[in-house]
N, C-alpha and C positions, 0 to 999 in steps of 0.2 A: 785374316782378320776381317769379318764382315762390317758393313756400313753402320750398324748400331753399335757395335764394339769400338769401332773407330770414333764415332760421335761421343760416346761415353768418355773415351780416353781423352779426346780433345777438350771436353768440358773440364775434366780433372786437371789436365795440363794448364788450361787458361786460368783456373782457380788458384793453382799453385804459383803461377807466374805473377798473378795479380797480387797475391800475398807477399811474395818475394819483392815485387816492385814497390809496394807500400813501404816495406822495411827499408828498402834503399832510399825512399823519399823522406824518411824520419828526419835526417839531418837538415834537409831543406825546411821542413816544417818548423824545426827548432830554431833555425836561423832566422826565419820569417818572423816567428813570435818574438825572438831577441830584439829584432829591428823595431817592431811596434812597441814592445815593453820599454825599450831604452829611449824610444822616439828621437833618433838621431837627427832629423831635420832641424831640431833646435840647436844643433851643434855645427852650424856652417863653418866650412873651413877646417874641420878637424879631421885628421888622418883616421882616427879611430872610427868616426862616422862613415867615413869612405870605406873602410874595411867592412864594417857591419852591414852597410847597404849593399855591397858588391857581393857579399858571402852567399846569399841564396842563389843567384844566378851562377855563381861558380859550382856550388854543390849540385845544381841540376846538370850542369856540363859533365861533372864527374859521374852522375848517374847514367846519362846518355852514352858516355865513353865506355862505362863498364858493360853496358848492355849491348851496344851496337859496335864496339870495337874502335880502334884508333883512326879508322877511315872517317868516322864521324866528326872528326875535328875539322874537316872540310864541309860539314853540313851543320845540323842543328847544334852539336856541341860547340862548334866554332862560332856559332852565332851567339850562343849564350856566353861564350868567353868575351866577345866583343861587346855584348851587352853589359857584362860586369865592368869592362873598361869605361863604358859610357856611364854607368852608375857612379863610378869613382870620380870622373870628370865633373859630373853635375853637382858634386858636393861644393865645387867652387864655381857657381854658375857665372859670376861676373868675369872670371879669367878664362875658364875652359868650357863654356857652353858649346862653342863651335866644335871643339874637339869631341865632346860627349855626342853631339848630333852626328858627327862623322862616324863615330865608332857604332852608333846604333844603325846608321845607314848601311854599313858593312854587314852588320848582323842581318838585316832584312834581305841583303843580296845572298847571304849564306842560306837563309831559310828558304828564299825563292828558289835557288838552284836545287835544294833538296826536294822541295815539293814537286819539282820537274822530274825527278829521278824515277826509275822504273819501280822502286819499292813502293811508291804512292800510286802507281797506275792502277786503274780499276780493271777488274775482270770483265765487267759490263759496262763499257763507257756510255755515257749519256750526255746529250746536248744541253739539257736544261741548265747546268751551272753557267753556260756561257751567257745566259740572260742576265746574270748578275754582273758580269764584267764591266759593261757600259755604265751601269747604275753605280757601281762602286767608284768608277773613274770620274763620273759626273759629280758625285759627292765629294771626292777629293779635290777636284778642280774647283768646285764651288766654295769649299772651305778655304782654299788657298786664296781666291779672289776676295773672299770676306776678310781674311787675315792680312791681306797685301798693305792696307793703309796703316795698320799697326805695326807691321814690320819696317815700314819707312820711318816710323818714328822711334824705332828701338835703336840702341847703340850698334854701330857697325852695319848699317843697312846695306852697304855695298856687298857684304859677305852674306847677310842673313836672307835677303830678298831672294837671290838665286839658290843659296844653300837650303832653305826651307822649301823651295820649290822642287828641288831634286829630292829632298827627304820625303815630301808628300807623294811624289811619283813612285818612290821605291816601296814605301809602306802600302800603297794602294796596289801596286804590282804583287806584293807579298800576299796581301789579303785575297786578291783575285786568284793567285795560283793556289792558295790553300782552299779556297772554295772548290777548285777544279779536282782536288783530291777526293772529295766528298767523304772525308773522315771527320766525324763530329768533333773530336777533340782538338784536331788541327784547325778546323773552320772557327770553332768557337774561340780558340786561343788567339788566332789572327785577328778576328773582329774586336775581341776585348782589349787587345794590344792597340788597336786604332782608337778605341774609346779612351783608353788611358792618355795616348798622345795627344788627342783632341783636348782632353781635360787639362793637360800640362800647358799646352800651347795658349789656351784661353787665359790661363793665369799668368804665364811667364811674360806674354806680350801685352798684358794689361787690358785684355778685351773685356773681362768681367771678373767679378769677385765671386768665388764659389765657396760657399760654407764648408768646412772641413775639406777643402780642395786637395791638399797634400795626401790626406788619408785615401781619398777616392783614386787619385792617380797611383798610388803605391799599391793598394789592394788589387786594382785592375791590373797593374803591371805584373805583379807577382803571380796572380792567377792566370794571366796570358802566357807567361813563360812556362808555368807548370803544365798548362794544357798543350802547348806546342811540344815540350819535352815528352810527355806521356804519349801524345800522338805519334812521335818518331819512334819511340819504343814499340807501341802498338803496331805500327806499320810493319816493322820487322817481324813481329810474332805473326801477324796476318799472313805474310809471305811464307813463313815456315810452315804454318798449319795448313795452308793450301797444298804445298808441295808434298806434305806428309800424307794428306787425304789422297792425292793422286797416286802416290806410291802403294798405298793400302788397297 
């Protein structure tokens, strides 16, 4: 098989895999539409609301598991499962906010470890992503300093002040490692996740009132999870395609 035939074959394979991936993602899109149609934030403390809110992340985890295999439960799929646990907890923010934050912190650890894996390593490493690491950490640190007075006024400041600090560190680390991968879906997913969490924190800790704030948080959140999941699937595809080209 010559190089032109291999290239044409790869394009067909990528098209077929993209169509198959889209079909696998249809349940996620339907569950997300159901969440916004039912608008469950109005049903605070409802088990039904918790299930509807958690369903999209769980369905994304199923997609990643079906494409990447059971080992991904220790990677992005595991992060999505813990995110679903966080979604469930945040339906009762007065009682289980700390638990939800802890679940999302574990999810970011799973994502970070995955982004360090060989599947995400670039064939032509570049030093330019390193320029963004200190910028991202400075932004994260600055936001925590800005948030600090509001955390002290919140209920359970003894838990929230260090807890939010650790969480900011973990999500910033996750974003930095995503940039390291130089994969568009992964980078965008991590940055959109940070935007979602900043929007949530500003509202939860009474920093500012954002019009349609909950909609902004949830749209960016589901978009971020979708991009991270698709990026993980594409990372496997990219490695498989490269190996196939070398064999040809």
